[in-house]
mmCIF file of the N, C-alpha and C atoms, coordinates in Angstrom:
data_MODEL
# 
_entry.id   MODEL 
# 
loop_
_atom_site.group_PDB 
_atom_site.id 
_atom_site.type_symbol 
_atom_site.label_atom_id 
_atom_site.label_alt_id 
_atom_site.label_comp_id 
_atom_site.label_asym_id 
_atom_site.label_entity_id 
_atom_site.label_seq_id 
_atom_site.pdbx_PDB_ins_code 
_atom_site.Cartn_x 
_atom_site.Cartn_y 
_atom_site.Cartn_z 
_atom_site.occupancy 
_atom_site.B_iso_or_equiv 
_atom_site.pdbx_formal_charge 
_atom_site.auth_seq_id 
_atom_site.auth_comp_id 
_atom_site.auth_asym_id 
_atom_site.auth_atom_id 
_atom_site.pdbx_PDB_model_num 
ATOM 1   N N  . MET A 1 1  ? -1.864  28.209  3.340   1.00 0.00 ? 1  MET A N  1 
ATOM 2   C CA . MET A 1 1  ? -2.435  27.007  3.903   1.00 0.00 ? 1  MET A CA 1 
ATOM 3   C C  . MET A 1 1  ? -1.652  26.647  5.170   1.00 0.00 ? 1  MET A C  1 
ATOM 4   N N  . LYS A 1 2  ? -2.370  26.323  6.238   1.00 0.00 ? 2  LYS A N  1 
ATOM 5   C CA . LYS A 1 2  ? -1.741  25.974  7.507   1.00 0.00 ? 2  LYS A CA 1 
ATOM 6   C C  . LYS A 1 2  ? -1.399  24.487  7.537   1.00 0.00 ? 2  LYS A C  1 
ATOM 7   N N  . LYS A 1 3  ? -0.168  24.169  7.935   1.00 0.00 ? 3  LYS A N  1 
ATOM 8   C CA . LYS A 1 3  ? 0.253   22.779  8.051   1.00 0.00 ? 3  LYS A CA 1 
ATOM 9   C C  . LYS A 1 3  ? -0.214  22.210  9.380   1.00 0.00 ? 3  LYS A C  1 
ATOM 10  N N  . THR A 1 4  ? -0.701  20.990  9.362   1.00 0.00 ? 4  THR A N  1 
ATOM 11  C CA . THR A 1 4  ? -1.087  20.296  10.581  1.00 0.00 ? 4  THR A CA 1 
ATOM 12  C C  . THR A 1 4  ? 0.018   19.317  10.924  1.00 0.00 ? 4  THR A C  1 
ATOM 13  N N  . LEU A 1 5  ? 0.595   19.465  12.087  1.00 0.00 ? 5  LEU A N  1 
ATOM 14  C CA . LEU A 1 5  ? 1.659   18.573  12.519  1.00 0.00 ? 5  LEU A CA 1 
ATOM 15  C C  . LEU A 1 5  ? 1.131   17.656  13.606  1.00 0.00 ? 5  LEU A C  1 
ATOM 16  N N  . LEU A 1 6  ? 1.344   16.363  13.437  1.00 0.00 ? 6  LEU A N  1 
ATOM 17  C CA . LEU A 1 6  ? 0.893   15.376  14.409  1.00 0.00 ? 6  LEU A CA 1 
ATOM 18  C C  . LEU A 1 6  ? 2.080   14.698  15.059  1.00 0.00 ? 6  LEU A C  1 
ATOM 19  N N  . THR A 1 7  ? 1.914   14.343  16.308  1.00 0.00 ? 7  THR A N  1 
ATOM 20  C CA . THR A 1 7  ? 2.935   13.531  16.975  1.00 0.00 ? 7  THR A CA 1 
ATOM 21  C C  . THR A 1 7  ? 2.677   12.075  16.601  1.00 0.00 ? 7  THR A C  1 
ATOM 22  N N  . ASN A 1 8  ? 3.655   11.224  16.807  1.00 0.00 ? 8  ASN A N  1 
ATOM 23  C CA . ASN A 1 8  ? 3.487   9.810   16.479  1.00 0.00 ? 8  ASN A CA 1 
ATOM 24  C C  . ASN A 1 8  ? 2.336   9.175   17.248  1.00 0.00 ? 8  ASN A C  1 
ATOM 25  N N  . SER A 1 9  ? 2.082   9.628   18.486  1.00 0.00 ? 9  SER A N  1 
ATOM 26  C CA . SER A 1 9  ? 0.983   9.061   19.270  1.00 0.00 ? 9  SER A CA 1 
ATOM 27  C C  . SER A 1 9  ? -0.387  9.462   18.710  1.00 0.00 ? 9  SER A C  1 
ATOM 28  N N  . GLU A 1 10 ? -0.447  10.530  17.910  1.00 0.00 ? 10 GLU A N  1 
ATOM 29  C CA . GLU A 1 10 ? -1.703  10.973  17.314  1.00 0.00 ? 10 GLU A CA 1 
ATOM 30  C C  . GLU A 1 10 ? -1.965  10.331  15.948  1.00 0.00 ? 10 GLU A C  1 
ATOM 31  N N  . ARG A 1 11 ? -0.957  9.700   15.393  1.00 0.00 ? 11 ARG A N  1 
ATOM 32  C CA . ARG A 1 11 ? -1.096  9.103   14.064  1.00 0.00 ? 11 ARG A CA 1 
ATOM 33  C C  . ARG A 1 11 ? -1.804  7.758   14.132  1.00 0.00 ? 11 ARG A C  1 
ATOM 34  N N  . GLN A 1 12 ? -2.398  7.378   13.007  1.00 0.00 ? 12 GLN A N  1 
ATOM 35  C CA . GLN A 1 12 ? -3.101  6.114   12.894  1.00 0.00 ? 12 GLN A CA 1 
ATOM 36  C C  . GLN A 1 12 ? -2.505  5.343   11.722  1.00 0.00 ? 12 GLN A C  1 
ATOM 37  N N  . PRO A 1 13 ? -2.196  4.056   11.889  1.00 0.00 ? 13 PRO A N  1 
ATOM 38  C CA . PRO A 1 13 ? -1.611  3.312   10.773  1.00 0.00 ? 13 PRO A CA 1 
ATOM 39  C C  . PRO A 1 13 ? -2.598  3.193   9.602   1.00 0.00 ? 13 PRO A C  1 
ATOM 40  N N  . CYS A 1 14 ? -2.067  3.241   8.413   1.00 0.00 ? 14 CYS A N  1 
ATOM 41  C CA . CYS A 1 14 ? -2.870  3.120   7.198   1.00 0.00 ? 14 CYS A CA 1 
ATOM 42  C C  . CYS A 1 14 ? -2.864  1.660   6.766   1.00 0.00 ? 14 CYS A C  1 
ATOM 43  N N  . GLU A 1 15 ? -4.032  1.092   6.542   1.00 0.00 ? 15 GLU A N  1 
ATOM 44  C CA . GLU A 1 15 ? -4.111  -0.298  6.099   1.00 0.00 ? 15 GLU A CA 1 
ATOM 45  C C  . GLU A 1 15 ? -4.073  -0.334  4.575   1.00 0.00 ? 15 GLU A C  1 
ATOM 46  N N  . VAL A 1 16 ? -3.141  -1.075  4.026   1.00 0.00 ? 16 VAL A N  1 
ATOM 47  C CA . VAL A 1 16 ? -2.967  -1.170  2.576   1.00 0.00 ? 16 VAL A CA 1 
ATOM 48  C C  . VAL A 1 16 ? -3.616  -2.456  2.086   1.00 0.00 ? 16 VAL A C  1 
ATOM 49  N N  . TRP A 1 17 ? -4.467  -2.336  1.090   1.00 0.00 ? 17 TRP A N  1 
ATOM 50  C CA . TRP A 1 17 ? -5.110  -3.486  0.470   1.00 0.00 ? 17 TRP A CA 1 
ATOM 51  C C  . TRP A 1 17 ? -4.580  -3.641  -0.941  1.00 0.00 ? 17 TRP A C  1 
ATOM 52  N N  . THR A 1 18 ? -4.560  -4.864  -1.428  1.00 0.00 ? 18 THR A N  1 
ATOM 53  C CA . THR A 1 18 ? -4.123  -5.117  -2.793  1.00 0.00 ? 18 THR A CA 1 
ATOM 54  C C  . THR A 1 18 ? -4.987  -6.215  -3.396  1.00 0.00 ? 18 THR A C  1 
ATOM 55  N N  . ARG A 1 19 ? -5.020  -6.266  -4.700  1.00 0.00 ? 19 ARG A N  1 
ATOM 56  C CA . ARG A 1 19 ? -5.830  -7.269  -5.399  1.00 0.00 ? 19 ARG A CA 1 
ATOM 57  C C  . ARG A 1 19 ? -4.988  -8.518  -5.597  1.00 0.00 ? 19 ARG A C  1 
ATOM 58  N N  . VAL A 1 20 ? -5.501  -9.647  -5.100  1.00 0.00 ? 20 VAL A N  1 
ATOM 59  C CA . VAL A 1 20 ? -4.810  -10.928 -5.220  1.00 0.00 ? 20 VAL A CA 1 
ATOM 60  C C  . VAL A 1 20 ? -5.803  -11.967 -5.724  1.00 0.00 ? 20 VAL A C  1 
ATOM 61  N N  . MET A 1 21 ? -5.469  -12.610 -6.806  1.00 0.00 ? 21 MET A N  1 
ATOM 62  C CA . MET A 1 21 ? -6.295  -13.686 -7.348  1.00 0.00 ? 21 MET A CA 1 
ATOM 63  C C  . MET A 1 21 ? -7.765  -13.274 -7.519  1.00 0.00 ? 21 MET A C  1 
ATOM 64  N N  . GLY A 1 22 ? -7.999  -12.060 -7.977  1.00 0.00 ? 22 GLY A N  1 
ATOM 65  C CA . GLY A 1 22 ? -9.344  -11.629 -8.295  1.00 0.00 ? 22 GLY A CA 1 
ATOM 66  C C  . GLY A 1 22 ? -10.126 -10.998 -7.161  1.00 0.00 ? 22 GLY A C  1 
ATOM 67  N N  . TYR A 1 23 ? -9.561  -10.885 -5.977  1.00 0.00 ? 23 TYR A N  1 
ATOM 68  C CA . TYR A 1 23 ? -10.266 -10.229 -4.883  1.00 0.00 ? 23 TYR A CA 1 
ATOM 69  C C  . TYR A 1 23 ? -9.285  -9.398  -4.070  1.00 0.00 ? 23 TYR A C  1 
ATOM 70  N N  . HIS A 1 24 ? -9.790  -8.492  -3.259  1.00 0.00 ? 24 HIS A N  1 
ATOM 71  C CA . HIS A 1 24 ? -8.943  -7.583  -2.481  1.00 0.00 ? 24 HIS A CA 1 
ATOM 72  C C  . HIS A 1 24 ? -8.718  -8.118  -1.077  1.00 0.00 ? 24 HIS A C  1 
ATOM 73  N N  . ARG A 1 25 ? -7.468  -7.980  -0.595  1.00 0.00 ? 25 ARG A N  1 
ATOM 74  C CA . ARG A 1 25 ? -7.094  -8.429  0.748   1.00 0.00 ? 25 ARG A CA 1 
ATOM 75  C C  . ARG A 1 25 ? -6.131  -7.423  1.362   1.00 0.00 ? 25 ARG A C  1 
ATOM 76  N N  . PRO A 1 26 ? -6.164  -7.275  2.698   1.00 0.00 ? 26 PRO A N  1 
ATOM 77  C CA . PRO A 1 26 ? -5.184  -6.400  3.342   1.00 0.00 ? 26 PRO A CA 1 
ATOM 78  C C  . PRO A 1 26 ? -3.804  -7.057  3.323   1.00 0.00 ? 26 PRO A C  1 
ATOM 79  N N  . VAL A 1 27 ? -2.790  -6.270  3.082   1.00 0.00 ? 27 VAL A N  1 
ATOM 80  C CA . VAL A 1 27 ? -1.422  -6.787  3.011   1.00 0.00 ? 27 VAL A CA 1 
ATOM 81  C C  . VAL A 1 27 ? -0.999  -7.374  4.365   1.00 0.00 ? 27 VAL A C  1 
ATOM 82  N N  . THR A 1 28 ? -1.556  -6.850  5.462   1.00 0.00 ? 28 THR A N  1 
ATOM 83  C CA . THR A 1 28 ? -1.192  -7.360  6.792   1.00 0.00 ? 28 THR A CA 1 
ATOM 84  C C  . THR A 1 28 ? -1.598  -8.816  6.983   1.00 0.00 ? 28 THR A C  1 
ATOM 85  N N  . SER A 1 29 ? -2.538  -9.321  6.172   1.00 0.00 ? 29 SER A N  1 
ATOM 86  C CA . SER A 1 29 ? -2.954  -10.718 6.309   1.00 0.00 ? 29 SER A CA 1 
ATOM 87  C C  . SER A 1 29 ? -2.044  -11.675 5.537   1.00 0.00 ? 29 SER A C  1 
ATOM 88  N N  . PHE A 1 30 ? -1.092  -11.135 4.756   1.00 0.00 ? 30 PHE A N  1 
ATOM 89  C CA . PHE A 1 30 ? -0.161  -11.974 4.001   1.00 0.00 ? 30 PHE A CA 1 
ATOM 90  C C  . PHE A 1 30 ? 0.856   -12.615 4.938   1.00 0.00 ? 30 PHE A C  1 
ATOM 91  N N  . ASN A 1 31 ? 1.406   -13.753 4.515   1.00 0.00 ? 31 ASN A N  1 
ATOM 92  C CA . ASN A 1 31 ? 2.509   -14.348 5.263   1.00 0.00 ? 31 ASN A CA 1 
ATOM 93  C C  . ASN A 1 31 ? 3.771   -13.500 5.028   1.00 0.00 ? 31 ASN A C  1 
ATOM 94  N N  . PRO A 1 32 ? 4.818   -13.672 5.850   1.00 0.00 ? 32 PRO A N  1 
ATOM 95  C CA . PRO A 1 32 ? 6.009   -12.811 5.730   1.00 0.00 ? 32 PRO A CA 1 
ATOM 96  C C  . PRO A 1 32 ? 6.653   -12.816 4.340   1.00 0.00 ? 32 PRO A C  1 
ATOM 97  N N  . GLY A 1 33 ? 6.668   -13.942 3.665   1.00 0.00 ? 33 GLY A N  1 
ATOM 98  C CA . GLY A 1 33 ? 7.251   -14.006 2.325   1.00 0.00 ? 33 GLY A CA 1 
ATOM 99  C C  . GLY A 1 33 ? 6.461   -13.190 1.324   1.00 0.00 ? 33 GLY A C  1 
ATOM 100 N N  . LYS A 1 34 ? 5.140   -13.258 1.395   1.00 0.00 ? 34 LYS A N  1 
ATOM 101 C CA . LYS A 1 34 ? 4.285   -12.508 0.478   1.00 0.00 ? 34 LYS A CA 1 
ATOM 102 C C  . LYS A 1 34 ? 4.345   -11.006 0.781   1.00 0.00 ? 34 LYS A C  1 
ATOM 103 N N  . GLN A 1 35 ? 4.483   -10.634 2.065   1.00 0.00 ? 35 GLN A N  1 
ATOM 104 C CA . GLN A 1 35 ? 4.640   -9.224  2.419   1.00 0.00 ? 35 GLN A CA 1 
ATOM 105 C C  . GLN A 1 35 ? 5.937   -8.677  1.841   1.00 0.00 ? 35 GLN A C  1 
ATOM 106 N N  . SER A 1 36 ? 6.999   -9.469  1.900   1.00 0.00 ? 36 SER A N  1 
ATOM 107 C CA . SER A 1 36 ? 8.285   -9.056  1.341   1.00 0.00 ? 36 SER A CA 1 
ATOM 108 C C  . SER A 1 36 ? 8.168   -8.879  -0.177  1.00 0.00 ? 36 SER A C  1 
ATOM 109 N N  . GLU A 1 37 ? 7.478   -9.800  -0.821  1.00 0.00 ? 37 GLU A N  1 
ATOM 110 C CA . GLU A 1 37 ? 7.275   -9.716  -2.270  1.00 0.00 ? 37 GLU A CA 1 
ATOM 111 C C  . GLU A 1 37 ? 6.486   -8.450  -2.621  1.00 0.00 ? 37 GLU A C  1 
ATOM 112 N N  . HIS A 1 38 ? 5.491   -8.120  -1.821  1.00 0.00 ? 38 HIS A N  1 
ATOM 113 C CA . HIS A 1 38 ? 4.685   -6.917  -2.066  1.00 0.00 ? 38 HIS A CA 1 
ATOM 114 C C  . HIS A 1 38 ? 5.536   -5.654  -1.954  1.00 0.00 ? 38 HIS A C  1 
ATOM 115 N N  . ARG A 1 39 ? 6.451   -5.603  -0.972  1.00 0.00 ? 39 ARG A N  1 
ATOM 116 C CA . ARG A 1 39 ? 7.326   -4.434  -0.800  1.00 0.00 ? 39 ARG A CA 1 
ATOM 117 C C  . ARG A 1 39 ? 8.281   -4.266  -1.978  1.00 0.00 ? 39 ARG A C  1 
ATOM 118 N N  . GLU A 1 40 ? 8.637   -5.355  -2.655  1.00 0.00 ? 40 GLU A N  1 
ATOM 119 C CA . GLU A 1 40 ? 9.593   -5.297  -3.764  1.00 0.00 ? 40 GLU A CA 1 
ATOM 120 C C  . GLU A 1 40 ? 8.940   -4.992  -5.110  1.00 0.00 ? 40 GLU A C  1 
ATOM 121 N N  . ARG A 1 41 ? 7.632   -4.886  -5.161  1.00 0.00 ? 41 ARG A N  1 
ATOM 122 C CA . ARG A 1 41 ? 6.950   -4.616  -6.428  1.00 0.00 ? 41 ARG A CA 1 
ATOM 123 C C  . ARG A 1 41 ? 7.400   -3.292  -7.023  1.00 0.00 ? 41 ARG A C  1 
ATOM 124 N N  . GLN A 1 42 ? 7.495   -3.278  -8.325  1.00 0.00 ? 42 GLN A N  1 
ATOM 125 C CA . GLN A 1 42 ? 7.834   -2.050  -9.039  1.00 0.00 ? 42 GLN A CA 1 
ATOM 126 C C  . GLN A 1 42 ? 6.613   -1.625  -9.846  1.00 0.00 ? 42 GLN A C  1 
ATOM 127 N N  . TYR A 1 43 ? 6.239   -0.369  -9.691  1.00 0.00 ? 43 TYR A N  1 
ATOM 128 C CA . TYR A 1 43 ? 5.074   0.155   -10.379 1.00 0.00 ? 43 TYR A CA 1 
ATOM 129 C C  . TYR A 1 43 ? 5.516   0.894   -11.631 1.00 0.00 ? 43 TYR A C  1 
ATOM 130 N N  . PHE A 1 44 ? 4.698   0.887   -12.644 1.00 0.00 ? 44 PHE A N  1 
ATOM 131 C CA . PHE A 1 44 ? 5.017   1.551   -13.890 1.00 0.00 ? 44 PHE A CA 1 
ATOM 132 C C  . PHE A 1 44 ? 3.756   2.218   -14.425 1.00 0.00 ? 44 PHE A C  1 
ATOM 133 N N  . LYS A 1 45 ? 3.949   3.135   -15.355 1.00 0.00 ? 45 LYS A N  1 
ATOM 134 C CA . LYS A 1 45 ? 2.839   3.809   -15.993 1.00 0.00 ? 45 LYS A CA 1 
ATOM 135 C C  . LYS A 1 45 ? 2.964   3.622   -17.498 1.00 0.00 ? 45 LYS A C  1 
ATOM 136 N N  . GLU A 1 46 ? 1.912   3.095   -18.095 1.00 0.00 ? 46 GLU A N  1 
ATOM 137 C CA . GLU A 1 46 ? 1.911   2.900   -19.542 1.00 0.00 ? 46 GLU A CA 1 
ATOM 138 C C  . GLU A 1 46 ? 1.581   4.204   -20.247 1.00 0.00 ? 46 GLU A C  1 
ATOM 139 N N  . ASN A 1 47 ? 2.186   4.386   -21.397 1.00 0.00 ? 47 ASN A N  1 
ATOM 140 C CA . ASN A 1 47 ? 1.849   5.539   -22.214 1.00 0.00 ? 47 ASN A CA 1 
ATOM 141 C C  . ASN A 1 47 ? 0.501   5.296   -22.888 1.00 0.00 ? 47 ASN A C  1 
ATOM 142 N N  . ARG A 1 48 ? -0.261  6.347   -22.984 1.00 0.00 ? 48 ARG A N  1 
ATOM 143 C CA . ARG A 1 48 ? -1.581  6.254   -23.599 1.00 0.00 ? 48 ARG A CA 1 
ATOM 144 C C  . ARG A 1 48 ? -1.450  6.193   -25.112 1.00 0.00 ? 48 ARG A C  1 
ATOM 145 N N  . VAL A 1 49 ? -2.202  5.296   -25.749 1.00 0.00 ? 49 VAL A N  1 
ATOM 146 C CA . VAL A 1 49 ? -2.211  5.181   -27.202 1.00 0.00 ? 49 VAL A CA 1 
ATOM 147 C C  . VAL A 1 49 ? -3.420  5.931   -27.740 1.00 0.00 ? 49 VAL A C  1 
ATOM 148 N N  . ASN A 1 50 ? -3.189  6.838   -28.672 1.00 0.00 ? 50 ASN A N  1 
ATOM 149 C CA . ASN A 1 50 ? -4.299  7.626   -29.237 1.00 0.00 ? 50 ASN A CA 1 
ATOM 150 C C  . ASN A 1 50 ? -4.899  6.969   -30.433 1.00 0.00 ? 50 ASN A C  1 
# 
């Protein structure tokens, strides 16, 4: 498989959305405190119960 290498000028920022209070919003629309809180989130994976 051939690797594609891009320069920073060719890259496009990725917009991250998250679910807040029952609806989805882009993280960029959050105030600075809420953006900081979003960066500190810890994700986990639950074990499946059979």
